[in-house]
Every structure is written in structure tokens, then in C-alpha cells.
DSSP file (Angstrom, degrees, kcal/mol; ACC not computed):
  #  RESIDUE AA STRUCTURE BP1 BP2  ACC     N-H-->O    O-->H-N    N-H-->O    O-->H-N    TCO  KAPPA ALPHA  PHI   PSI    X-CA   Y-CA   Z-CA
    1    1 A X              0   0    0      0, 0.0     2,-0.3     0, 0.0     0, 0.0   0.000 360.0 360.0 360.0 130.5    0.0    0.0    0.0
    2    2 A X        -     0   0    0      1,-0.1     2,-0.2     0, 0.0     0, 0.0  -0.644 360.0-120.2 -84.4 138.4    1.4    3.4   -1.0
    3    3 A X        -     0   0    0     -2,-0.3     2,-0.6     1,-0.1    -1,-0.1  -0.541  24.8-124.9 -74.2 142.1    1.4    6.2    1.6
    4    4 A X        -     0   0    0     -2,-0.2     2,-0.5     2,-0.0    -1,-0.1  -0.791  20.7-136.6 -90.3 125.2   -0.6    9.2    0.6
    5    5 A X        -     0   0    0     -2,-0.6     2,-0.5     0, 0.0    -1,-0.0  -0.709  16.7-165.6 -84.4 125.5    1.5   12.4    0.7
    6    6 A X        -     0   0    0     -2,-0.5     3,-0.1    51,-0.0    -2,-0.0  -0.954  23.8-121.7-108.9 124.0   -0.3   15.3    2.2
    7    7 A X        -     0   0    0     -2,-0.5     2,-0.5     1,-0.1    49,-0.1  -0.306  29.3-107.2 -63.8 147.7    1.3   18.7    1.6
    8    8 A X        -     0   0    0     49,-0.1     2,-0.3    47,-0.1    49,-0.2  -0.635  32.4-149.0 -76.1 123.6    2.3   20.6    4.7
    9    9 A X  E     -A   56   0A   0     47,-2.6    47,-1.9    -2,-0.5     2,-0.3  -0.725  20.1-174.2 -92.6 145.4    0.0   23.6    5.2
   10   10 A X  E     -A   55   0A   0     -2,-0.3     2,-0.3    45,-0.2    45,-0.2  -0.948  14.7-179.1-141.2 158.1    1.4   26.7    6.8
   11   11 A X  E     -A   54   0A   0     43,-2.5    43,-2.7    -2,-0.3     2,-0.3  -0.981  26.3-117.7-150.1 158.0    0.5   30.1    8.1
   12   12 A X  E     +A   53   0A   0     -2,-0.3     2,-0.3    41,-0.2    41,-0.2  -0.748  33.3 169.8 -94.4 146.6    2.2   33.1    9.7
   13   13 A X  E     -A   52   0A   0     39,-1.8    39,-3.4    -2,-0.3     2,-0.1  -0.980  40.2 -89.0-150.3 156.4    1.3   34.2   13.2
   14   14 A X  E     -A   51   0A   0     -2,-0.3     2,-0.4    37,-0.2    37,-0.3  -0.382  41.5-115.9 -66.6 138.4    2.8   36.7   15.6
   15   15 A X        -     0   0    0     35,-2.8     2,-0.3    60,-0.2    35,-0.1  -0.615  42.0-178.7 -70.7 131.5    5.5   35.4   17.9
   16   16 A X    >>  -     0   0    0     -2,-0.4     3,-1.9    -3,-0.0     4,-0.5  -0.851  44.2-100.6-127.3 164.4    4.2   35.7   21.5
   17   17 A X  G >4 S+     0   0    0     -2,-0.3     3,-1.2     1,-0.3     4,-0.4   0.815 119.0  66.5 -55.2 -29.4    5.7   34.9   24.9
   18   18 A X  G 34 S+     0   0    0      1,-0.3    -1,-0.3     2,-0.1     4,-0.3   0.760 102.3  47.6 -63.5 -23.5    3.7   31.7   24.9
   19   19 A X  G <> S+     0   0    0     -3,-1.9     4,-2.5     1,-0.2     3,-0.4   0.550  83.6  96.1 -91.4  -9.1    5.8   30.4   22.0
   20   20 A X  H <X S+     0   0    0     -3,-1.2     4,-2.8    -4,-0.5     5,-0.2   0.836  80.0  53.0 -60.2 -37.7    9.2   31.3   23.4
   21   21 A X  H  > S+     0   0    0     -4,-0.4     4,-2.0    -3,-0.2    -1,-0.2   0.937 113.3  44.4 -61.6 -44.0   10.0   27.9   24.8
   22   22 A X  H  > S+     0   0    0     -3,-0.4     4,-2.1    -4,-0.3    -2,-0.2   0.901 113.3  51.3 -65.6 -41.0    9.3   26.2   21.4
   23   23 A X  H  X S+     0   0    0     -4,-2.5     4,-2.9     1,-0.2    -2,-0.2   0.929 110.2  48.7 -61.6 -45.4   11.2   28.9   19.6
   24   24 A X  H  X S+     0   0    0     -4,-2.8     4,-2.8     2,-0.2     5,-0.2   0.874 107.9  54.9 -65.5 -36.5   14.2   28.4   21.9
   25   25 A X  H  X S+     0   0    0     -4,-2.0     4,-1.7    -5,-0.2    -1,-0.2   0.939 112.3  43.2 -60.4 -45.5   14.1   24.6   21.4
   26   26 A X  H  X S+     0   0    0     -4,-2.1     4,-1.5     2,-0.2    67,-0.2   0.936 113.3  52.4 -64.0 -45.6   14.3   25.1   17.6
   27   27 A X  H  X S+     0   0    0     -4,-2.9     4,-1.7     1,-0.2     3,-0.4   0.913 110.5  47.4 -56.3 -45.6   17.0   27.8   18.0
   28   28 A X  H  < S+     0   0    0     -4,-2.8    -1,-0.2     1,-0.2    -2,-0.2   0.818 112.1  50.0 -68.6 -30.5   19.1   25.5   20.1
   29   29 A X  H  < S+     0   0    0     -4,-1.7    -1,-0.2    -5,-0.2    -2,-0.2   0.723 115.2  44.1 -78.3 -19.9   18.7   22.6   17.7
   30   30 A X  H  < S+     0   0    0     -4,-1.5     2,-0.3    -3,-0.4    -2,-0.2   0.721 112.1  44.8 -96.7 -24.2   19.6   24.8   14.7
   31   31 A X     <  -     0   0    0     -4,-1.7     3,-0.5    -5,-0.2    -1,-0.1  -0.921  55.3-147.3-132.4 148.5   22.7   26.7   16.0
   32   32 A X  S    S+     0   0    0     -2,-0.3     2,-0.3     1,-0.3    -1,-0.1   0.786 109.6  33.0 -74.8 -30.2   25.9   26.2   17.8
   33   33 A X  S    S-     0   0    0     -6,-0.1    -1,-0.3    -3,-0.1   118,-0.1  -0.673  91.4-177.1-125.7  75.0   25.6   29.7   19.3
   34   34 A X        -     0   0    0     -3,-0.5     2,-0.1    -2,-0.3    -6,-0.1  -0.249  31.1-102.3 -76.1 158.8   21.8   30.2   19.6
   35   35 A X        -     0   0    0      1,-0.1     2,-0.2     2,-0.0    -1,-0.1  -0.413  42.3-122.6 -64.6 154.3   19.8   33.2   20.8
   36   36 A X     >  -     0   0    0     -2,-0.1     4,-1.8     1,-0.1     5,-0.2  -0.514  21.9-106.1 -94.5 168.0   18.6   32.9   24.3
   37   37 A X  H  > S+     0   0    0      1,-0.2     4,-2.8     2,-0.2     5,-0.2   0.873 123.8  57.4 -59.6 -35.8   15.0   33.1   25.5
   38   38 A X  H  > S+     0   0    0      2,-0.2     4,-2.8     1,-0.2    -1,-0.2   0.875 101.5  54.7 -62.5 -38.5   16.0   36.6   26.8
   39   39 A X  H  > S+     0   0    0      2,-0.2     4,-1.7     1,-0.2    -1,-0.2   0.928 112.8  42.6 -60.3 -44.6   17.1   37.7   23.4
   40   40 A X  H  X S+     0   0    0     -4,-1.8     4,-2.2     2,-0.2    -2,-0.2   0.926 114.0  50.6 -68.1 -44.1   13.7   36.8   22.0
   41   41 A X  H  X S+     0   0    0     -4,-2.8     4,-2.5     1,-0.2    -2,-0.2   0.910 110.3  50.4 -60.7 -42.1   11.7   38.3   24.9
   42   42 A X  H  X S+     0   0    0     -4,-2.8     4,-2.1     1,-0.2    -1,-0.2   0.883 108.4  52.9 -62.6 -38.5   13.7   41.5   24.6
   43   43 A X  H  <>S+     0   0    0     -4,-1.7     5,-2.2    -5,-0.2     4,-0.4   0.897 110.1  47.7 -64.2 -40.4   12.9   41.6   20.8
   44   44 A X  H ><5S+     0   0    0     -4,-2.2     3,-1.2     1,-0.2    -2,-0.2   0.926 111.6  49.9 -65.6 -43.9    9.2   41.2   21.6
   45   45 A X  H 3<5S+     0   0    0     -4,-2.5    -2,-0.2     1,-0.3    -1,-0.2   0.855 107.3  55.1 -62.6 -34.5    9.3   44.0   24.3
   46   46 A X  T 3<5S-     0   0    0     -4,-2.1    -1,-0.3    -5,-0.2    -2,-0.2   0.578 115.7-116.9 -76.2  -8.5   11.1   46.3   21.8
   47   47 A X  T < 5 +     0   0    0     -3,-1.2    -3,-0.2    -4,-0.4    -2,-0.1   0.697  54.4 164.4  82.7  19.0    8.2   45.8   19.3
   48   48 A X      < -     0   0    0     -5,-2.2     2,-0.7     1,-0.1    30,-0.2  -0.299  51.4 -96.3 -66.3 155.0   10.3   44.1   16.6
   49   49 A X  E     + B   0  77A   0     28,-2.0    28,-2.7   -35,-0.0     2,-0.5  -0.649  53.4 173.6 -72.0 112.0    8.5   42.3   13.8
   50   50 A X  E     + B   0  76A   0     -2,-0.7   -35,-2.8    26,-0.2     2,-0.4  -0.960   2.8 176.6-129.7 112.1    8.6   38.7   15.1
   51   51 A X  E     -AB  14  75A   0     24,-2.1    24,-2.2    -2,-0.5     2,-0.3  -0.910  17.2-150.6-121.9 143.3    6.7   36.1   13.0
   52   52 A X  E     -AB  13  74A   0    -39,-3.4   -39,-1.8    -2,-0.4     2,-0.6  -0.835   7.8-147.4-105.1 147.0    6.3   32.4   13.3
   53   53 A X  E     +AB  12  73A   0     20,-3.0    19,-2.7    -2,-0.3    20,-1.5  -0.966  28.7 177.7-110.9 112.2    5.6   30.0   10.4
   54   54 A X  E     +AB  11  71A   0    -43,-2.7   -43,-2.5    -2,-0.6     2,-0.3  -0.806   4.6 156.2-115.5 156.5    3.5   27.2   11.8
   55   55 A X  E     -AB  10  70A   0     15,-2.2    15,-1.9    -2,-0.3    14,-0.8  -0.931  17.4-175.3-161.7-176.8    2.1   24.3   10.0
   56   56 A X  E     -A    9   0A   0    -47,-1.9   -47,-2.6    -2,-0.3     2,-0.6  -0.950  40.3-102.9-179.3 167.1    0.7   20.8    9.9
   57   57 A X  S    S+     0   0    0     -2,-0.3     2,-0.3   -49,-0.2   -49,-0.1  -0.430  87.6  85.0-100.0  55.9   -0.6   18.0    7.7
   58   58 A X  S    S-     0   0    0     -2,-0.6    -2,-0.1   -49,-0.1   -49,-0.1  -0.851  92.5 -90.9-147.1 178.9   -4.2   18.6    8.4
   59   59 A X        -     0   0    0     -2,-0.3     3,-0.2     1,-0.2     4,-0.2   0.693  64.7-133.3 -73.3 -18.8   -7.2   20.6    7.4
   60   60 A X    > > -     0   0    0      6,-0.2     5,-2.1     1,-0.2     3,-1.0  -0.179  36.8 -55.2  88.7 174.3   -6.6   23.3    9.9
   61   61 A X  G > 5S+     0   0    0      1,-0.3     3,-1.2     3,-0.2    -1,-0.2   0.780 128.0  59.5 -65.2 -29.4   -8.9   25.1   12.3
   62   62 A X  G 3 5S+     0   0    0      1,-0.3    -1,-0.3    -3,-0.2    -2,-0.1   0.737 106.4  48.0 -75.1 -19.4  -11.5   26.2    9.8
   63   63 A X  G < 5S-     0   0    0     -3,-1.0    -1,-0.3    -4,-0.2    -2,-0.2   0.172 126.8 -94.4-104.6  17.4  -12.2   22.7    8.7
   64   64 A X  T < 5S+     0   0    0     -3,-1.2    -3,-0.2     1,-0.3    -2,-0.1   0.444  87.9 123.7  88.5  -0.7  -12.6   21.3   12.2
   65   65 A X  S   <S-     0   0    0     -5,-2.1    -1,-0.3     1,-0.2     3,-0.1  -0.307  72.1 -79.1 -84.7 174.2   -9.0   20.1   12.5
   66   66 A X        -     0   0    0      1,-0.1    -6,-0.2    -3,-0.1    -1,-0.2  -0.312  57.0 -93.6 -68.0 158.0   -6.6   21.1   15.2
   67   67 A X        -     0   0    0     -7,-0.2     2,-0.2     1,-0.1    -1,-0.1  -0.282  51.0 -84.9 -67.4 158.4   -4.9   24.5   14.9
   68   68 A X        +     0   0    0      1,-0.2   -12,-0.2   -14,-0.1    -1,-0.1  -0.482  61.6 157.5 -60.6 127.0   -1.5   24.7   13.2
   69   69 A X        +     0   0    0    -14,-0.8     2,-0.6    -2,-0.2    -1,-0.2   0.418  31.8 100.9-139.0   1.5    0.9   23.9   16.0
   70   70 A X  E     -B   55   0A   0    -15,-1.9   -15,-2.2     1,-0.0     2,-0.8  -0.816  67.8-133.2 -92.8 126.5    4.2   22.7   14.5
   71   71 A X  E     +B   54   0A   0     -2,-0.6   -17,-0.2   -17,-0.2     3,-0.1  -0.686  30.5 171.0 -81.8 111.2    6.8   25.4   14.4
   72   72 A X  E     -     0   0A   0    -19,-2.7    20,-3.0    -2,-0.8     2,-0.3   0.801  60.7 -49.5 -87.6 -34.0    8.4   25.4   11.0
   73   73 A X  E     -BC  53  91A   0    -20,-1.5   -20,-3.0    18,-0.3    -1,-0.3  -0.980  48.9-148.1 178.0-177.5   10.4   28.5   11.4
   74   74 A X  E     -BC  52  90A   0     16,-2.1    16,-2.6    -2,-0.3     2,-0.3  -0.982   2.5-152.4-164.5 162.3   10.5   32.2   12.5
   75   75 A X  E     -BC  51  89A   0    -24,-2.2   -24,-2.1    -2,-0.3     2,-0.4  -0.992   2.1-158.8-144.1 154.2   12.1   35.5   11.9
   76   76 A X  E     +BC  50  88A   0     12,-2.7    11,-2.4    -2,-0.3    12,-1.7  -1.000  18.9 176.2-130.5 129.2   12.8   38.7   13.9
   77   77 A X  E     -BC  49  86A   0    -28,-2.7   -28,-2.0    -2,-0.4     2,-0.5  -0.979  20.9-143.5-138.5 148.6   13.4   42.0   12.1
   78   78 A X  E     - C   0  85A   0      7,-2.6     7,-2.9    -2,-0.3     2,-0.3  -0.946  17.9-137.2-115.6 126.6   13.9   45.6   13.3
   79   79 A X  E     + C   0  84A   0     -2,-0.5     5,-0.2     5,-0.2     2,-0.1  -0.649  23.7 179.8 -84.0 135.6   12.5   48.5   11.4
   80   80 A X        -     0   0    0      3,-3.6    -1,-0.0    -2,-0.3    37,-0.0  -0.324  49.6 -72.1-111.8-159.3   14.7   51.6   10.8
   81   81 A X  S    S-     0   0    0      1,-0.2    -2,-0.0    -2,-0.1     3,-0.0   0.978 122.1 -10.0 -65.8 -57.8   13.9   54.8    9.0
   82   82 A X  S    S+     0   0    0     35,-0.1    36,-3.5    36,-0.0    37,-0.9   0.026 129.9  60.2-129.9  26.7   13.9   53.5    5.4
   83   83 A X  E     - d   0 119A   0     34,-0.3    -3,-3.6    35,-0.2     2,-0.4  -0.959  62.4-140.6-148.5 162.9   15.3   50.0    6.0
   84   84 A X  E     -Cd  79 120A   0     35,-2.1    37,-2.4    -2,-0.3     2,-0.6  -0.994  14.3-149.8-127.2 137.0   14.6   46.8    7.9
   85   85 A X  E     -Cd  78 121A   0     -7,-2.9    -7,-2.6    -2,-0.4     2,-0.7  -0.933  11.3-141.2-110.1 117.7   17.4   44.7    9.5
   86   86 A X  E     +Cd  77 122A   0     35,-3.2    37,-0.5    -2,-0.6    -9,-0.2  -0.685  23.6 176.3 -77.6 115.8   16.8   41.0    9.7
   87   87 A X  E     +     0   0A   0    -11,-2.4     2,-0.3    -2,-0.7   -10,-0.2   0.804  63.9   1.9 -92.4 -33.7   18.1   39.9   13.1
   88   88 A X  E     +C   76   0A   0    -12,-1.7   -12,-2.7     2,-0.0     2,-0.4  -0.951  54.6 173.1-157.7 131.8   17.2   36.2   13.1
   89   89 A X  E     +C   75   0A   0     -2,-0.3     2,-0.4   -14,-0.2   -14,-0.2  -0.972  15.6 171.9-140.1 129.0   15.7   33.8   10.6
   90   90 A X  E     -C   74   0A   0    -16,-2.6   -16,-2.1    -2,-0.4     2,-0.5  -0.998  22.9-158.9-142.7 134.4   15.5   30.1   11.3
   91   91 A X  E     -C   73   0A   0     -2,-0.4   -18,-0.3   -18,-0.2     5,-0.1  -0.954  41.2-106.1-106.4 131.6   13.9   27.1    9.7
   92   92 A X    >   -     0   0    0    -20,-3.0     3,-2.6    -2,-0.5     4,-0.4  -0.301  31.1-118.6 -54.7 136.2   13.5   24.2   12.1
   93   93 A X  G >  S+     0   0    0      1,-0.3     3,-1.2   -67,-0.2    -1,-0.1   0.824 112.7  58.1 -50.3 -37.4   16.1   21.5   11.1
   94   94 A X  G 3  S+     0   0    0      1,-0.2    -1,-0.3     3,-0.0    -2,-0.1   0.662 112.3  41.8 -67.8 -14.2   13.4   18.9   10.3
   95   95 A X  G X  S+     0   0    0     -3,-2.6     3,-0.6   -23,-0.2     5,-0.4   0.244  85.6 123.7-117.9  11.4   11.9   21.3    7.7
   96   96 A X  T <   +     0   0    0     -3,-1.2    -4,-0.0    -4,-0.4    -3,-0.0  -0.336  66.3  29.8 -72.5 157.5   15.1   22.7    6.1
   97   97 A X  T 3  S+     0   0    0      1,-0.1    -1,-0.2    -2,-0.0    -4,-0.0   0.769  92.2 101.0  65.3  29.5   15.6   22.4    2.3
   98   98 A X  S <  S-     0   0    0     -3,-0.6    -2,-0.1     0, 0.0    -1,-0.1   0.270 101.1 -98.0-122.5   7.8   11.9   22.5    1.6
   99   99 A X  S  > S+     0   0    0      3,-0.0     4,-1.6    -4,-0.0     5,-0.1   0.497  86.2 124.1  92.6   4.0   11.6   26.2    0.6
  100  100 A X  H  > S+     0   0    0     -5,-0.4     4,-2.4     1,-0.2     5,-0.2   0.830  70.2  58.0 -70.4 -30.7   10.4   27.6    3.9
  101  101 A X  H  > S+     0   0    0      2,-0.2     4,-2.7     1,-0.2    -1,-0.2   0.923 106.6  49.7 -62.4 -42.0   13.3   30.2    4.1
  102  102 A X  H  > S+     0   0    0      2,-0.2     4,-2.5     1,-0.2    -2,-0.2   0.909 109.4  51.7 -60.8 -43.2   12.1   31.6    0.8
  103  103 A X  H  X S+     0   0    0     -4,-1.6     4,-2.1     1,-0.2    -2,-0.2   0.919 112.3  45.6 -60.5 -44.8    8.5   31.8    2.1
  104  104 A X  H  X S+     0   0    0     -4,-2.4     4,-2.5     2,-0.2    -2,-0.2   0.887 111.7  51.1 -69.0 -37.7    9.7   33.7    5.2
  105  105 A X  H  X S+     0   0    0     -4,-2.7     4,-2.8     2,-0.2     5,-0.2   0.891 108.9  52.5 -65.1 -38.2   11.9   36.0    3.1
  106  106 A X  H  X S+     0   0    0     -4,-2.5     4,-2.4     2,-0.2    -2,-0.2   0.937 111.3  46.4 -59.8 -46.3    8.9   36.7    0.9
  107  107 A X  H  X S+     0   0    0     -4,-2.1     4,-2.5     1,-0.2    -2,-0.2   0.906 113.3  49.1 -63.8 -41.6    6.8   37.6    3.9
  108  108 A X  H  X S+     0   0    0     -4,-2.5     4,-2.8     2,-0.2    -2,-0.2   0.925 111.8  48.2 -64.4 -44.7    9.5   39.8    5.4
  109  109 A X  H  X S+     0   0    0     -4,-2.8     4,-2.5     2,-0.2     5,-0.2   0.910 112.3  49.4 -63.0 -42.0   10.1   41.6    2.1
  110  110 A X  H  X S+     0   0    0     -4,-2.4     4,-2.0    -5,-0.2    -2,-0.2   0.937 113.8  45.0 -62.1 -47.4    6.3   42.2    1.7
  111  111 A X  H  X S+     0   0    0     -4,-2.5     4,-1.1     2,-0.2    -2,-0.2   0.919 112.5  52.5 -61.7 -43.7    6.0   43.6    5.3
  112  112 A X  H ><>S+     0   0    0     -4,-2.8     5,-2.4     1,-0.2     3,-0.6   0.916 108.5  49.0 -61.2 -45.3    9.1   45.7    4.8
  113  113 A X  H ><5S+     0   0    0     -4,-2.5     3,-1.7     1,-0.2    -1,-0.2   0.907 108.3  55.1 -59.7 -41.1    7.8   47.3    1.6
  114  114 A X  H 3<5S+     0   0    0     -4,-2.0    -1,-0.2     1,-0.3    -2,-0.2   0.747 104.7  54.1 -64.2 -23.4    4.6   48.0    3.5
  115  115 A X  T <<5S-     0   0    0     -4,-1.1    -1,-0.3    -3,-0.6    -2,-0.2   0.417 122.5-107.1 -88.1  -0.2    6.6   49.8    6.1
  116  116 A X  T < 5 +     0   0    0     -3,-1.7    -3,-0.2     1,-0.3    -2,-0.1   0.598  65.7 156.6  84.9  11.9    8.2   52.0    3.5
  117  117 A X      < -     0   0    0     -5,-2.4   -34,-0.3    -6,-0.2    -1,-0.3  -0.442  29.1-171.5 -72.3 144.2   11.6   50.3    3.7
  118  118 A X        +     0   0    0    -36,-3.5    49,-3.0     1,-0.2     2,-0.3   0.526  69.9  37.8-106.6 -13.1   13.8   50.6    0.7
  119  119 A X  E     -dE  83 166A   0    -37,-0.9   -35,-2.1    47,-0.2     2,-0.4  -0.987  58.4-153.0-140.8 146.9   16.5   48.1    1.9
  120  120 A X  E     -dE  84 165A   0     45,-2.2    45,-2.3    -2,-0.3     2,-0.3  -0.974  22.8-170.6-112.8 136.8   16.7   44.8    3.8
  121  121 A X  E     +dE  85 164A   0    -37,-2.4   -35,-3.2    -2,-0.4     2,-0.3  -0.913  10.6 161.6-125.8 152.3   20.0   44.2    5.7
  122  122 A X  E     -dE  86 163A   0     41,-1.9    41,-2.7    -2,-0.3     2,-0.4  -0.982  27.6-137.0-159.0 162.1   21.4   41.2    7.4
  123  123 A X  E     - E   0 162A   0    -37,-0.5     2,-0.4    -2,-0.3    39,-0.2  -0.958  21.6-174.6-118.7 145.4   24.6   39.6    8.8
  124  124 A X  E     - E   0 161A   0     37,-1.9    37,-3.2    -2,-0.4    -2,-0.0  -0.998  33.7 -97.3-139.6 141.8   25.5   36.0    8.3
  125  125 A X  E >   - E   0 160A   0     -2,-0.4     3,-1.3    35,-0.2    35,-0.2  -0.259  27.6-127.9 -56.6 140.0   28.3   33.9    9.6
  126  126 A X  T 3  S+     0   0    0     33,-2.2    -1,-0.1     1,-0.3    34,-0.1   0.855 111.4  52.1 -55.7 -36.0   31.2   33.6    7.2
  127  127 A X  T 3  S+     0   0    0     32,-0.3     2,-1.7     1,-0.2    -1,-0.3   0.600  85.9  88.4 -79.6 -10.8   31.0   29.8    7.8
  128  128 A X    <>  +     0   0    0     -3,-1.3     4,-2.1     1,-0.2    -1,-0.2  -0.497  45.6 156.1 -90.4  70.4   27.3   29.6    7.0
  129  129 A X  H  >  +     0   0    0     -2,-1.7     4,-2.2     1,-0.2    -1,-0.2   0.806  67.7  59.9 -68.3 -29.4   27.7   29.1    3.2
  130  130 A X  H  > S+     0   0    0     -3,-0.3     4,-1.8     2,-0.2    -1,-0.2   0.939 108.5  43.6 -63.7 -46.1   24.2   27.4    2.9
  131  131 A X  H  > S+     0   0    0      1,-0.2     4,-2.6     2,-0.2     5,-0.2   0.907 110.7  55.6 -65.6 -40.5   22.5   30.5    4.3
  132  132 A X  H  X S+     0   0    0     -4,-2.1     4,-2.7     1,-0.2    -1,-0.2   0.907 107.1  50.3 -57.9 -40.8   24.6   32.8    2.1
  133  133 A X  H  X S+     0   0    0     -4,-2.2     4,-2.5     2,-0.2    -1,-0.2   0.898 109.3  51.0 -65.0 -40.1   23.5   30.8   -0.9
  134  134 A X  H  X S+     0   0    0     -4,-1.8     4,-1.6     2,-0.2    -2,-0.2   0.942 113.1  45.5 -60.5 -47.6   19.8   31.1    0.1
  135  135 A X  H  X>S+     0   0    0     -4,-2.6     5,-2.4     2,-0.2     4,-0.9   0.905 112.7  50.1 -64.6 -41.9   20.2   34.9    0.5
  136  136 A X  H ><5S+     0   0    0     -4,-2.7     3,-0.7     1,-0.2    -1,-0.2   0.912 108.9  51.7 -64.6 -41.8   22.1   35.3   -2.8
  137  137 A X  H 3<5S+     0   0    0     -4,-2.5    -1,-0.2     1,-0.2    -2,-0.2   0.858 108.1  53.7 -61.0 -33.1   19.4   33.3   -4.7
  138  138 A X  H 3<5S-     0   0    0     -4,-1.6    -1,-0.2    -5,-0.2    -2,-0.2   0.706 128.9 -97.9 -74.6 -19.6   16.9   35.7   -3.1
  139  139 A X  T <<5S+     0   0    0     -4,-0.9    27,-0.3    -3,-0.7    -3,-0.2   0.388  73.7 142.6 118.4  -2.1   18.8   38.7   -4.5
  140  140 A X      < -     0   0    0     -5,-2.4     2,-0.4    -6,-0.1    -1,-0.3  -0.400  35.8-150.2 -67.2 148.1   20.9   39.8   -1.5
  141  141 A X  E     -F  164   0A   0     23,-2.6    23,-2.1    -2,-0.1     2,-0.5  -0.954  19.2-111.9-123.5 143.1   24.3   41.1   -2.3
  142  142 A X  E     +F  163   0A   0     -2,-0.4    21,-0.2    21,-0.2     3,-0.1  -0.594  41.9 164.7 -70.9 120.4   27.5   41.0   -0.2
  143  143 A X  E     -     0   0A   0     19,-3.0     2,-0.3    -2,-0.5    20,-0.2   0.455  55.7 -23.6-120.0  -4.7   28.3   44.6    0.7
  144  144 A X  E     -F  162   0A   0     18,-1.2    18,-2.8     2,-0.0     2,-0.4  -0.989  54.0-109.2 176.3 179.7   30.8   44.3    3.6
  145  145 A X  E     -F  161   0A   0     -2,-0.3     2,-0.7    16,-0.2    16,-0.2  -0.999  12.0-150.9-135.5 136.1   32.4   42.3    6.4
  146  146 A X  E >   -F  160   0A   0     14,-2.8    14,-2.5    -2,-0.4     3,-0.9  -0.939  27.7-134.8-105.2 113.4   32.2   42.8   10.1
  147  147 A X  E 3  S-     0   0A   0     -2,-0.7    12,-0.1     1,-0.2    11,-0.1  -0.442  79.0  -4.4 -71.3 136.9   35.4   41.4   11.7
  148  148 A X  E 3  S+     0   0A   0     -2,-0.2    11,-0.3     9,-0.1    -1,-0.2   0.834  87.5 143.8  53.3  40.3   35.1   39.2   14.8
  149  149 A X  E <   +     0   0A   0     -3,-0.9     2,-0.3     9,-0.6    10,-0.2   0.890  52.7  49.2 -78.8 -42.4   31.3   39.8   14.9
  150  150 A X  E    S-F  158   0A   0      8,-2.9     8,-2.8    -4,-0.2     2,-0.2  -0.736  85.3-111.3-103.9 146.8   30.0   36.4   16.1
  151  151 A X  E     -F  157   0A   0     -2,-0.3     6,-0.3     6,-0.2     3,-0.1  -0.507  29.4-177.5 -67.4 144.2   31.2   34.3   19.0
  152  152 A X        -     0   0    0      4,-2.2     5,-0.2     1,-0.2    -1,-0.1   0.194  43.3 -99.6-130.9  15.1   32.9   31.1   17.8
  153  153 A X  S >  S+     0   0    0      3,-0.5     3,-1.8     1,-0.0    -1,-0.2   0.200  97.4  52.5  84.2 154.0   33.7   29.3   21.0
  154  154 A X  T 3  S-     0   0    0      1,-0.3     3,-0.1    -3,-0.1    -1,-0.0   0.872 133.7 -58.1  50.3  44.8   36.8   28.9   23.1
  155  155 A X  T 3  S+     0   0    0      1,-0.2    -1,-0.3     0, 0.0     2,-0.2   0.711 108.8 128.8  61.7  22.7   37.3   32.7   23.2
  156  156 A X    <   -     0   0    0     -3,-1.8    -4,-2.2     2,-0.0    -3,-0.5  -0.630  44.4-150.6-101.5 165.1   37.3   32.9   19.4
  157  157 A X  E     - F   0 151A   0     -6,-0.3     2,-0.4    -2,-0.2    -6,-0.2  -0.927   2.8-145.6-132.3 157.9   35.3   35.1   17.1
  158  158 A X  E     - F   0 150A   0     -8,-2.8    -8,-2.9    -2,-0.3    -9,-0.6  -0.965  21.2-115.2-126.6 142.9   34.0   34.7   13.5
  159  159 A X  E     -     0   0A   0     -2,-0.4   -33,-2.2   -11,-0.3     2,-0.4  -0.343  24.9-140.2 -70.6 154.3   33.5   37.4   10.8
  160  160 A X  E     -EF 125 146A   0    -14,-2.5   -14,-2.8   -35,-0.2     2,-0.5  -0.939   6.4-136.4-114.7 140.5   30.1   38.2    9.5
  161  161 A X  E     -EF 124 145A   0    -37,-3.2   -37,-1.9    -2,-0.4     2,-0.5  -0.847  19.6-142.4 -90.9 129.1   29.2   38.9    5.9
  162  162 A X  E     -EF 123 144A   0    -18,-2.8   -19,-3.0    -2,-0.5   -18,-1.2  -0.815  23.6-176.7 -93.3 129.8   26.9   42.0    5.6
  163  163 A X  E     -EF 122 142A   0    -41,-2.7   -41,-1.9    -2,-0.5     2,-0.3  -0.937   7.3-169.3-128.2 150.0   24.3   41.6    2.9
  164  164 A X  E     -EF 121 141A   0    -23,-2.1   -23,-2.6    -2,-0.3     2,-0.4  -0.962   9.3-158.8-137.8 157.1   21.6   43.9    1.5
  165  165 A X  E     -E  120   0A   0    -45,-2.3   -45,-2.2    -2,-0.3     2,-0.4  -0.986  19.0-134.9-135.9 122.3   18.7   43.7   -0.7
  166  166 A X  E      E  119   0A   0     -2,-0.4   -47,-0.2   -27,-0.3   -48,-0.1  -0.635 360.0 360.0 -75.4 130.4   17.1   46.7   -2.5
  167  167 A X              0   0    0    -49,-3.0   -48,-0.2    -2,-0.4    -1,-0.1   0.413 360.0 360.0 -95.2 360.0   13.4   46.6   -2.2
């Protein structure tokens, strides 16, 4: 008997304090140097744009199914005068390489344009070549380097590549 594949349905919702434990679990599973629960809580208090991408293989709440409750990913972004700075974007490891980063970048770009932003900015670890490729495919360009920007363990630091996208 062949298994029937049901596509994963997804939706965006605001990150709230109730989600922080789940967000931190994903963060810790995805990174060697993860954000802390305090980093996320501070971002929420500061009013940053913090969105979750949640999903499931079911009909969803409108069709009588359970609400979307699987955390696929999230992003946190800070609005400036005419720009938005992407502070964190993460796809849960179990859902990587399925196009969810593109979906979240689309949502971020749409929100940013709606805020009057003309640019999106981000930093990415020099060693994170997979993320760099995702950003480059999306249209971001390498515009600089921040020396010793990220912690790298054992009192070491790692450079960050600064990337921007004209909106």
C-alpha cells in the first residue's frame, strides 16, 4: 500500500511569549551559538517584527481540524527609517531544504515594503555558506564584512558577511 502524501499547510502568526519555549528549542537545535529566551523576549518587548511560520498536515482550524501547531520557522526583524534589519531567521532543522526560508523572506520583504523600507539588511556567519546561498538566490548582495562579529567558542570570534537587498 502506498502512503498518501499530504502537503504541509502553513500560516504566519505573531510570535508571542507563549511560543518562546518552542522557539528556543528550535533555535538550540539549529545553531551552535543560539539566541537565548531573553534575546527573543527583549525583541518582543522592543516591538520588533517577530513572526512564526507554523504548519501541519491537516485541514486546519477552519475545517474542524486542530490548529496549526508545528513550528516550521520564524524571523525577527527591526524596522529603521527606510530599512529593515533581519536579526534572526531560522527554519527548524526537520523542515530545512523545503523552501520555507524563501516563504519567510517573501513575507519579510512584503512587510518591509509596506513599512516604506527601501532596503533589507542582514549579517550571516562567514562559515554559513548554505544560508549565504539562500540569500544570494533571493537577491541579497555581499556589501561588507564585520570582523570578529560572532562568538565562535573557546574565546574565538567569527567574521560576519553583511548583505543587503534593494526593495
